[in-house]
PyMOL CGO cylinders between C-alpha atoms (Angstrom):
from pymol import cmd
from pymol.cgo import CYLINDER

trace = [
    CYLINDER, 307.80, 274.66, 201.40, 308.71, 274.60, 205.07, 0.3, 1, 1, 1, 1, 1, 1,
    CYLINDER, 308.71, 274.60, 205.07, 306.19, 273.54, 207.69, 0.3, 1, 1, 1, 1, 1, 1,
    CYLINDER, 306.19, 273.54, 207.69, 305.28, 276.30, 210.11, 0.3, 1, 1, 1, 1, 1, 1,
    CYLINDER, 305.28, 276.30, 210.11, 306.25, 275.93, 213.74, 0.3, 1, 1, 1, 1, 1, 1,
    CYLINDER, 306.25, 275.93, 213.74, 303.88, 276.76, 216.57, 0.3, 1, 1, 1, 1, 1, 1,
    CYLINDER, 303.88, 276.76, 216.57, 305.77, 280.06, 217.00, 0.3, 1, 1, 1, 1, 1, 1,
    CYLINDER, 305.77, 280.06, 217.00, 305.33, 280.93, 213.31, 0.3, 1, 1, 1, 1, 1, 1,
    CYLINDER, 305.33, 280.93, 213.31, 301.55, 280.78, 213.71, 0.3, 1, 1, 1, 1, 1, 1,
    CYLINDER, 301.55, 280.78, 213.71, 301.40, 283.46, 216.44, 0.3, 1, 1, 1, 1, 1, 1,
    CYLINDER, 301.40, 283.46, 216.44, 298.58, 281.72, 218.30, 0.3, 1, 1, 1, 1, 1, 1,
    CYLINDER, 298.58, 281.72, 218.30, 296.70, 283.57, 221.03, 0.3, 1, 1, 1, 1, 1, 1,
    CYLINDER, 296.70, 283.57, 221.03, 297.05, 282.63, 224.67, 0.3, 1, 1, 1, 1, 1, 1,
    CYLINDER, 297.05, 282.63, 224.67, 293.94, 281.20, 226.34, 0.3, 1, 1, 1, 1, 1, 1,
    CYLINDER, 293.94, 281.20, 226.34, 293.21, 284.57, 227.94, 0.3, 1, 1, 1, 1, 1, 1,
    CYLINDER, 293.21, 284.57, 227.94, 293.70, 286.46, 224.69, 0.3, 1, 1, 1, 1, 1, 1,
    CYLINDER, 293.70, 286.46, 224.69, 291.44, 283.98, 222.91, 0.3, 1, 1, 1, 1, 1, 1,
    CYLINDER, 291.44, 283.98, 222.91, 288.64, 284.43, 225.46, 0.3, 1, 1, 1, 1, 1, 1,
    CYLINDER, 288.64, 284.43, 225.46, 288.79, 288.22, 224.94, 0.3, 1, 1, 1, 1, 1, 1,
    CYLINDER, 288.79, 288.22, 224.94, 289.08, 288.07, 221.13, 0.3, 1, 1, 1, 1, 1, 1,
    CYLINDER, 289.08, 288.07, 221.13, 286.15, 288.60, 218.74, 0.3, 1, 1, 1, 1, 1, 1,
    CYLINDER, 286.15, 288.60, 218.74, 284.03, 285.51, 218.13, 0.3, 1, 1, 1, 1, 1, 1,
    CYLINDER, 284.03, 285.51, 218.13, 281.92, 284.06, 215.37, 0.3, 1, 1, 1, 1, 1, 1,
    CYLINDER, 281.92, 284.06, 215.37, 278.23, 284.90, 216.04, 0.3, 1, 1, 1, 1, 1, 1,
    CYLINDER, 278.23, 284.90, 216.04, 277.49, 281.18, 216.22, 0.3, 1, 1, 1, 1, 1, 1,
    CYLINDER, 277.49, 281.18, 216.22, 276.52, 278.81, 219.02, 0.3, 1, 1, 1, 1, 1, 1,
    CYLINDER, 276.52, 278.81, 219.02, 276.87, 275.07, 218.45, 0.3, 1, 1, 1, 1, 1, 1,
    CYLINDER, 276.87, 275.07, 218.45, 274.37, 272.86, 220.30, 0.3, 1, 1, 1, 1, 1, 1,
    CYLINDER, 274.37, 272.86, 220.30, 274.97, 269.12, 220.72, 0.3, 1, 1, 1, 1, 1, 1,
    CYLINDER, 274.97, 269.12, 220.72, 271.79, 267.07, 221.14, 0.3, 1, 1, 1, 1, 1, 1,
    CYLINDER, 271.79, 267.07, 221.14, 272.67, 263.90, 223.05, 0.3, 1, 1, 1, 1, 1, 1,
    CYLINDER, 272.67, 263.90, 223.05, 276.06, 263.29, 221.43, 0.3, 1, 1, 1, 1, 1, 1,
    CYLINDER, 276.06, 263.29, 221.43, 277.38, 260.18, 223.16, 0.3, 1, 1, 1, 1, 1, 1,
    CYLINDER, 277.38, 260.18, 223.16, 281.02, 259.92, 222.03, 0.3, 1, 1, 1, 1, 1, 1,
    CYLINDER, 281.02, 259.92, 222.03, 283.46, 261.87, 224.15, 0.3, 1, 1, 1, 1, 1, 1,
    CYLINDER, 283.46, 261.87, 224.15, 285.91, 261.80, 221.23, 0.3, 1, 1, 1, 1, 1, 1,
    CYLINDER, 285.91, 261.80, 221.23, 283.31, 263.52, 219.04, 0.3, 1, 1, 1, 1, 1, 1,
    CYLINDER, 283.31, 263.52, 219.04, 282.63, 266.09, 221.75, 0.3, 1, 1, 1, 1, 1, 1,
    CYLINDER, 282.63, 266.09, 221.75, 286.37, 266.77, 222.09, 0.3, 1, 1, 1, 1, 1, 1,
    CYLINDER, 286.37, 266.77, 222.09, 286.77, 267.10, 218.34, 0.3, 1, 1, 1, 1, 1, 1,
    CYLINDER, 286.77, 267.10, 218.34, 283.89, 269.60, 218.19, 0.3, 1, 1, 1, 1, 1, 1,
    CYLINDER, 283.89, 269.60, 218.19, 285.47, 271.59, 221.04, 0.3, 1, 1, 1, 1, 1, 1,
    CYLINDER, 285.47, 271.59, 221.04, 288.69, 271.77, 219.02, 0.3, 1, 1, 1, 1, 1, 1,
    CYLINDER, 288.69, 271.77, 219.02, 286.87, 272.89, 215.87, 0.3, 1, 1, 1, 1, 1, 1,
    CYLINDER, 286.87, 272.89, 215.87, 284.97, 275.52, 217.86, 0.3, 1, 1, 1, 1, 1, 1,
    CYLINDER, 284.97, 275.52, 217.86, 288.31, 276.85, 219.11, 0.3, 1, 1, 1, 1, 1, 1,
    CYLINDER, 288.31, 276.85, 219.11, 289.83, 276.85, 215.61, 0.3, 1, 1, 1, 1, 1, 1,
    CYLINDER, 289.83, 276.85, 215.61, 287.01, 278.99, 214.20, 0.3, 1, 1, 1, 1, 1, 1,
    CYLINDER, 287.01, 278.99, 214.20, 286.27, 281.14, 217.29, 0.3, 1, 1, 1, 1, 1, 1,
    CYLINDER, 286.27, 281.14, 217.29, 282.73, 279.85, 217.85, 0.3, 1, 1, 1, 1, 1, 1,
    CYLINDER, 282.73, 279.85, 217.85, 281.12, 281.94, 220.58, 0.3, 1, 1, 1, 1, 1, 1,
    CYLINDER, 281.12, 281.94, 220.58, 279.75, 279.04, 222.63, 0.3, 1, 1, 1, 1, 1, 1,
    CYLINDER, 279.75, 279.04, 222.63, 279.17, 275.29, 222.70, 0.3, 1, 1, 1, 1, 1, 1,
    CYLINDER, 279.17, 275.29, 222.70, 276.07, 273.96, 224.47, 0.3, 1, 1, 1, 1, 1, 1,
    CYLINDER, 276.07, 273.96, 224.47, 276.21, 270.33, 225.56, 0.3, 1, 1, 1, 1, 1, 1,
    CYLINDER, 276.21, 270.33, 225.56, 272.77, 268.78, 226.07, 0.3, 1, 1, 1, 1, 1, 1,
    CYLINDER, 272.77, 268.78, 226.07, 271.23, 265.63, 227.46, 0.3, 1, 1, 1, 1, 1, 1,
    CYLINDER, 271.23, 265.63, 227.46, 273.61, 262.67, 227.57, 0.3, 1, 1, 1, 1, 1, 1,
    CYLINDER, 273.61, 262.67, 227.57, 276.47, 264.75, 226.10, 0.3, 1, 1, 1, 1, 1, 1,
    CYLINDER, 276.47, 264.75, 226.10, 279.24, 264.60, 228.68, 0.3, 1, 1, 1, 1, 1, 1,
    CYLINDER, 279.24, 264.60, 228.68, 281.05, 267.71, 229.90, 0.3, 1, 1, 1, 1, 1, 1,
    CYLINDER, 281.05, 267.71, 229.90, 284.62, 268.56, 230.84, 0.3, 1, 1, 1, 1, 1, 1,
    CYLINDER, 284.62, 268.56, 230.84, 286.68, 267.75, 232.73, 0.3, 1, 1, 1, 1, 1, 1,
    CYLINDER, 286.68, 267.75, 232.73, 287.16, 264.43, 231.02, 0.3, 1, 1, 1, 1, 1, 1,
    CYLINDER, 287.16, 264.43, 231.02, 290.33, 262.65, 229.88, 0.3, 1, 1, 1, 1, 1, 1,
    CYLINDER, 290.33, 262.65, 229.88, 288.44, 261.31, 226.83, 0.3, 1, 1, 1, 1, 1, 1,
    CYLINDER, 288.44, 261.31, 226.83, 287.22, 264.78, 225.78, 0.3, 1, 1, 1, 1, 1, 1,
    CYLINDER, 287.22, 264.78, 225.78, 290.70, 266.21, 226.40, 0.3, 1, 1, 1, 1, 1, 1,
    CYLINDER, 290.70, 266.21, 226.40, 292.28, 263.52, 224.20, 0.3, 1, 1, 1, 1, 1, 1,
    CYLINDER, 292.28, 263.52, 224.20, 290.74, 265.09, 221.07, 0.3, 1, 1, 1, 1, 1, 1,
    CYLINDER, 290.74, 265.09, 221.07, 290.06, 268.64, 222.31, 0.3, 1, 1, 1, 1, 1, 1,
    CYLINDER, 290.06, 268.64, 222.31, 293.74, 269.12, 223.22, 0.3, 1, 1, 1, 1, 1, 1,
    CYLINDER, 293.74, 269.12, 223.22, 292.88, 271.89, 225.67, 0.3, 1, 1, 1, 1, 1, 1,
    CYLINDER, 292.88, 271.89, 225.67, 290.09, 273.56, 223.65, 0.3, 1, 1, 1, 1, 1, 1,
    CYLINDER, 290.09, 273.56, 223.65, 287.71, 272.58, 226.43, 0.3, 1, 1, 1, 1, 1, 1,
    CYLINDER, 287.71, 272.58, 226.43, 289.55, 275.24, 228.47, 0.3, 1, 1, 1, 1, 1, 1,
    CYLINDER, 289.55, 275.24, 228.47, 289.30, 278.00, 225.85, 0.3, 1, 1, 1, 1, 1, 1,
    CYLINDER, 289.30, 278.00, 225.85, 285.84, 277.56, 224.31, 0.3, 1, 1, 1, 1, 1, 1,
    CYLINDER, 285.84, 277.56, 224.31, 282.93, 278.98, 226.30, 0.3, 1, 1, 1, 1, 1, 1,
    CYLINDER, 282.93, 278.98, 226.30, 280.57, 276.10, 227.03, 0.3, 1, 1, 1, 1, 1, 1,
    CYLINDER, 280.57, 276.10, 227.03, 277.43, 275.40, 229.00, 0.3, 1, 1, 1, 1, 1, 1,
    CYLINDER, 277.43, 275.40, 229.00, 275.34, 272.35, 229.80, 0.3, 1, 1, 1, 1, 1, 1,
    CYLINDER, 275.34, 272.35, 229.80, 271.58, 271.95, 229.49, 0.3, 1, 1, 1, 1, 1, 1,
    CYLINDER, 271.58, 271.95, 229.49, 269.74, 268.80, 230.48, 0.3, 1, 1, 1, 1, 1, 1,
    CYLINDER, 269.74, 268.80, 230.48, 267.23, 269.51, 227.72, 0.3, 1, 1, 1, 1, 1, 1,
    CYLINDER, 267.23, 269.51, 227.72, 268.05, 270.40, 224.13, 0.3, 1, 1, 1, 1, 1, 1,
    CYLINDER, 268.05, 270.40, 224.13, 264.53, 271.83, 223.74, 0.3, 1, 1, 1, 1, 1, 1,
    CYLINDER, 264.53, 271.83, 223.74, 265.17, 274.18, 226.67, 0.3, 1, 1, 1, 1, 1, 1,
    CYLINDER, 265.17, 274.18, 226.67, 268.51, 275.24, 225.15, 0.3, 1, 1, 1, 1, 1, 1,
    CYLINDER, 268.51, 275.24, 225.15, 266.86, 275.94, 221.78, 0.3, 1, 1, 1, 1, 1, 1,
    CYLINDER, 266.86, 275.94, 221.78, 264.03, 277.90, 223.43, 0.3, 1, 1, 1, 1, 1, 1,
    CYLINDER, 264.03, 277.90, 223.43, 266.55, 279.97, 225.38, 0.3, 1, 1, 1, 1, 1, 1,
    CYLINDER, 266.55, 279.97, 225.38, 268.60, 280.73, 222.26, 0.3, 1, 1, 1, 1, 1, 1,
    CYLINDER, 268.60, 280.73, 222.26, 265.48, 281.75, 220.34, 0.3, 1, 1, 1, 1, 1, 1,
    CYLINDER, 265.48, 281.75, 220.34, 264.41, 283.99, 223.23, 0.3, 1, 1, 1, 1, 1, 1,
    CYLINDER, 264.41, 283.99, 223.23, 267.87, 285.61, 223.04, 0.3, 1, 1, 1, 1, 1, 1,
    CYLINDER, 267.87, 285.61, 223.04, 267.31, 286.40, 219.35, 0.3, 1, 1, 1, 1, 1, 1,
    CYLINDER, 267.31, 286.40, 219.35, 269.25, 283.58, 217.71, 0.3, 1, 1, 1, 1, 1, 1,
    CYLINDER, 269.25, 283.58, 217.71, 268.11, 281.95, 214.49, 0.3, 1, 1, 1, 1, 1, 1,
    CYLINDER, 268.11, 281.95, 214.49, 268.35, 278.27, 215.30, 0.3, 1, 1, 1, 1, 1, 1,
    CYLINDER, 268.35, 278.27, 215.30, 269.25, 275.87, 212.51, 0.3, 1, 1, 1, 1, 1, 1,
    CYLINDER, 269.25, 275.87, 212.51, 269.10, 272.12, 212.67, 0.3, 1, 1, 1, 1, 1, 1,
    CYLINDER, 269.10, 272.12, 212.67, 271.83, 270.16, 210.91, 0.3, 1, 1, 1, 1, 1, 1,
    CYLINDER, 271.83, 270.16, 210.91, 269.73, 267.23, 209.76, 0.3, 1, 1, 1, 1, 1, 1,
    CYLINDER, 269.73, 267.23, 209.76, 268.32, 265.40, 206.75, 0.3, 1, 1, 1, 1, 1, 1,
    CYLINDER, 268.32, 265.40, 206.75, 264.66, 266.40, 206.63, 0.3, 1, 1, 1, 1, 1, 1,
    CYLINDER, 264.66, 266.40, 206.63, 261.97, 267.17, 204.09, 0.3, 1, 1, 1, 1, 1, 1,
    CYLINDER, 261.97, 267.17, 204.09, 262.27, 270.81, 203.07, 0.3, 1, 1, 1, 1, 1, 1,
    CYLINDER, 262.27, 270.81, 203.07, 265.85, 271.24, 204.26, 0.3, 1, 1, 1, 1, 1, 1,
    CYLINDER, 265.85, 271.24, 204.26, 268.13, 273.86, 202.73, 0.3, 1, 1, 1, 1, 1, 1,
    CYLINDER, 268.13, 273.86, 202.73, 271.35, 272.61, 201.16, 0.3, 1, 1, 1, 1, 1, 1,
    CYLINDER, 271.35, 272.61, 201.16, 274.21, 273.98, 203.27, 0.3, 1, 1, 1, 1, 1, 1,
    CYLINDER, 274.21, 273.98, 203.27, 276.06, 275.39, 200.23, 0.3, 1, 1, 1, 1, 1, 1,
    CYLINDER, 276.06, 275.39, 200.23, 272.97, 277.35, 199.16, 0.3, 1, 1, 1, 1, 1, 1,
    CYLINDER, 272.97, 277.35, 199.16, 272.50, 278.90, 202.60, 0.3, 1, 1, 1, 1, 1, 1,
    CYLINDER, 272.50, 278.90, 202.60, 274.05, 282.35, 202.95, 0.3, 1, 1, 1, 1, 1, 1,
    CYLINDER, 274.05, 282.35, 202.95, 274.05, 283.52, 206.57, 0.3, 1, 1, 1, 1, 1, 1,
    CYLINDER, 274.05, 283.52, 206.57, 273.07, 287.15, 207.17, 0.3, 1, 1, 1, 1, 1, 1,
    CYLINDER, 273.07, 287.15, 207.17, 275.99, 289.02, 208.80, 0.3, 1, 1, 1, 1, 1, 1,
    CYLINDER, 275.99, 289.02, 208.80, 273.56, 290.90, 211.05, 0.3, 1, 1, 1, 1, 1, 1,
    CYLINDER, 273.56, 290.90, 211.05, 272.04, 287.71, 212.50, 0.3, 1, 1, 1, 1, 1, 1,
    CYLINDER, 272.04, 287.71, 212.50, 273.26, 285.52, 215.34, 0.3, 1, 1, 1, 1, 1, 1,
    CYLINDER, 273.26, 285.52, 215.34, 272.95, 281.82, 214.62, 0.3, 1, 1, 1, 1, 1, 1,
    CYLINDER, 272.95, 281.82, 214.62, 272.93, 278.56, 216.49, 0.3, 1, 1, 1, 1, 1, 1,
    CYLINDER, 272.93, 278.56, 216.49, 272.93, 275.13, 214.96, 0.3, 1, 1, 1, 1, 1, 1,
    CYLINDER, 272.93, 275.13, 214.96, 272.00, 271.83, 216.52, 0.3, 1, 1, 1, 1, 1, 1,
    CYLINDER, 272.00, 271.83, 216.52, 273.89, 268.63, 215.70, 0.3, 1, 1, 1, 1, 1, 1,
    CYLINDER, 273.89, 268.63, 215.70, 272.62, 265.31, 216.96, 0.3, 1, 1, 1, 1, 1, 1,
    CYLINDER, 272.62, 265.31, 216.96, 273.22, 261.85, 218.29, 0.3, 1, 1, 1, 1, 1, 1,
    CYLINDER, 273.22, 261.85, 218.29, 275.57, 259.63, 216.26, 0.3, 1, 1, 1, 1, 1, 1,
    CYLINDER, 275.57, 259.63, 216.26, 272.88, 257.11, 215.33, 0.3, 1, 1, 1, 1, 1, 1,
    CYLINDER, 272.88, 257.11, 215.33, 269.52, 258.83, 215.84, 0.3, 1, 1, 1, 1, 1, 1,
    CYLINDER, 269.52, 258.83, 215.84, 270.45, 262.37, 214.75, 0.3, 1, 1, 1, 1, 1, 1,
    CYLINDER, 270.45, 262.37, 214.75, 268.59, 265.36, 216.13, 0.3, 1, 1, 1, 1, 1, 1,
    CYLINDER, 268.59, 265.36, 216.13, 265.43, 264.45, 218.03, 0.3, 1, 1, 1, 1, 1, 1,
    CYLINDER, 265.43, 264.45, 218.03, 262.26, 265.22, 216.03, 0.3, 1, 1, 1, 1, 1, 1,
    CYLINDER, 262.26, 265.22, 216.03, 260.91, 267.52, 218.74, 0.3, 1, 1, 1, 1, 1, 1,
    CYLINDER, 260.91, 267.52, 218.74, 264.10, 269.59, 218.47, 0.3, 1, 1, 1, 1, 1, 1,
    CYLINDER, 264.10, 269.59, 218.47, 263.88, 269.59, 214.65, 0.3, 1, 1, 1, 1, 1, 1,
    CYLINDER, 263.88, 269.59, 214.65, 260.32, 270.94, 215.01, 0.3, 1, 1, 1, 1, 1, 1,
    CYLINDER, 260.32, 270.94, 215.01, 261.52, 273.73, 217.34, 0.3, 1, 1, 1, 1, 1, 1,
    CYLINDER, 261.52, 273.73, 217.34, 264.22, 275.00, 214.96, 0.3, 1, 1, 1, 1, 1, 1,
    CYLINDER, 264.22, 275.00, 214.96, 263.79, 277.87, 212.49, 0.3, 1, 1, 1, 1, 1, 1,
    CYLINDER, 263.79, 277.87, 212.49, 265.27, 275.97, 209.54, 0.3, 1, 1, 1, 1, 1, 1,
    CYLINDER, 265.27, 275.97, 209.54, 267.12, 272.79, 208.69, 0.3, 1, 1, 1, 1, 1, 1,
    CYLINDER, 267.12, 272.79, 208.69, 270.43, 272.66, 206.86, 0.3, 1, 1, 1, 1, 1, 1,
    CYLINDER, 270.43, 272.66, 206.86, 271.56, 269.54, 205.04, 0.3, 1, 1, 1, 1, 1, 1,
    CYLINDER, 271.56, 269.54, 205.04, 275.00, 268.59, 203.74, 0.3, 1, 1, 1, 1, 1, 1,
    CYLINDER, 275.00, 268.59, 203.74, 274.59, 266.95, 200.31, 0.3, 1, 1, 1, 1, 1, 1,
    CYLINDER, 274.59, 266.95, 200.31, 276.24, 263.55, 199.94, 0.3, 1, 1, 1, 1, 1, 1,
    CYLINDER, 276.24, 263.55, 199.94, 276.92, 261.22, 197.02, 0.3, 1, 1, 1, 1, 1, 1,
    CYLINDER, 276.92, 261.22, 197.02, 278.19, 258.02, 198.63, 0.3, 1, 1, 1, 1, 1, 1,
    CYLINDER, 278.19, 258.02, 198.63, 276.52, 254.88, 199.87, 0.3, 1, 1, 1, 1, 1, 1,
    CYLINDER, 276.52, 254.88, 199.87, 276.31, 256.00, 203.51, 0.3, 1, 1, 1, 1, 1, 1,
    CYLINDER, 276.31, 256.00, 203.51, 273.41, 258.19, 204.53, 0.3, 1, 1, 1, 1, 1, 1,
    CYLINDER, 273.41, 258.19, 204.53, 275.25, 260.36, 207.03, 0.3, 1, 1, 1, 1, 1, 1,
    CYLINDER, 275.25, 260.36, 207.03, 278.55, 261.81, 208.17, 0.3, 1, 1, 1, 1, 1, 1,
    CYLINDER, 278.55, 261.81, 208.17, 280.14, 261.55, 211.60, 0.3, 1, 1, 1, 1, 1, 1,
    CYLINDER, 280.14, 261.55, 211.60, 278.73, 264.28, 213.87, 0.3, 1, 1, 1, 1, 1, 1,
    CYLINDER, 278.73, 264.28, 213.87, 282.17, 265.85, 214.41, 0.3, 1, 1, 1, 1, 1, 1,
    CYLINDER, 282.17, 265.85, 214.41, 282.79, 265.92, 210.65, 0.3, 1, 1, 1, 1, 1, 1,
    CYLINDER, 282.79, 265.92, 210.65, 279.37, 267.36, 209.79, 0.3, 1, 1, 1, 1, 1, 1,
    CYLINDER, 279.37, 267.36, 209.79, 279.70, 269.94, 212.59, 0.3, 1, 1, 1, 1, 1, 1,
    CYLINDER, 279.70, 269.94, 212.59, 283.12, 270.93, 211.25, 0.3, 1, 1, 1, 1, 1, 1,
    CYLINDER, 283.12, 270.93, 211.25, 281.72, 271.41, 207.75, 0.3, 1, 1, 1, 1, 1, 1,
    CYLINDER, 281.72, 271.41, 207.75, 278.85, 273.54, 209.08, 0.3, 1, 1, 1, 1, 1, 1,
    CYLINDER, 278.85, 273.54, 209.08, 281.12, 275.60, 211.35, 0.3, 1, 1, 1, 1, 1, 1,
    CYLINDER, 281.12, 275.60, 211.35, 283.43, 276.27, 208.41, 0.3, 1, 1, 1, 1, 1, 1,
    CYLINDER, 283.43, 276.27, 208.41, 280.44, 277.36, 206.30, 0.3, 1, 1, 1, 1, 1, 1,
    CYLINDER, 280.44, 277.36, 206.30, 279.38, 279.92, 208.91, 0.3, 1, 1, 1, 1, 1, 1,
    CYLINDER, 279.38, 279.92, 208.91, 283.01, 281.01, 209.45, 0.3, 1, 1, 1, 1, 1, 1,
    CYLINDER, 283.01, 281.01, 209.45, 283.50, 281.61, 205.73, 0.3, 1, 1, 1, 1, 1, 1,
    CYLINDER, 283.50, 281.61, 205.73, 280.38, 283.83, 205.54, 0.3, 1, 1, 1, 1, 1, 1,
    CYLINDER, 280.38, 283.83, 205.54, 280.24, 285.74, 208.83, 0.3, 1, 1, 1, 1, 1, 1,
    CYLINDER, 280.24, 285.74, 208.83, 282.56, 288.34, 210.38, 0.3, 1, 1, 1, 1, 1, 1,
    CYLINDER, 282.56, 288.34, 210.38, 283.96, 287.84, 213.85, 0.3, 1, 1, 1, 1, 1, 1,
    CYLINDER, 283.96, 287.84, 213.85, 282.30, 290.16, 216.38, 0.3, 1, 1, 1, 1, 1, 1,
]
cmd.load_cgo(trace, "trace")
């Protein structure tokens, strides 16, 4: 097997990407502090054509050399906005007709693998702070909570990793629009 070159992959230009169909998914970051995690999530959003990334609270925004280090330019292709309040961002998404999911370990959560997104629904999911997770008030404001099952000794995954798993789950079940 021969590795593909960048030309073999026929990647879209930034302009073509912005005009291309997107996954009916918005990713919301609730007070994510690591710029490397934010950059990694930007890159994953680009890879799977997420419609928008909302950075909230203490989550830093581009331009930033630290975000760019892991985003590798995805901060220039992914549509993003900033909200000082995650609760305000969630309320706005709900008012716009999104079903808002929280990616968190809570009582009554739905295992991610058992959740089948409806292709006629627009979704948003909230991922949280590296240590504290999603704030309880935000959890309370969401429509449902999704949980990634784990078997190891640690009780959580890195926010960029868990976001990537969740984005892939939505990408594998929803058509681009």
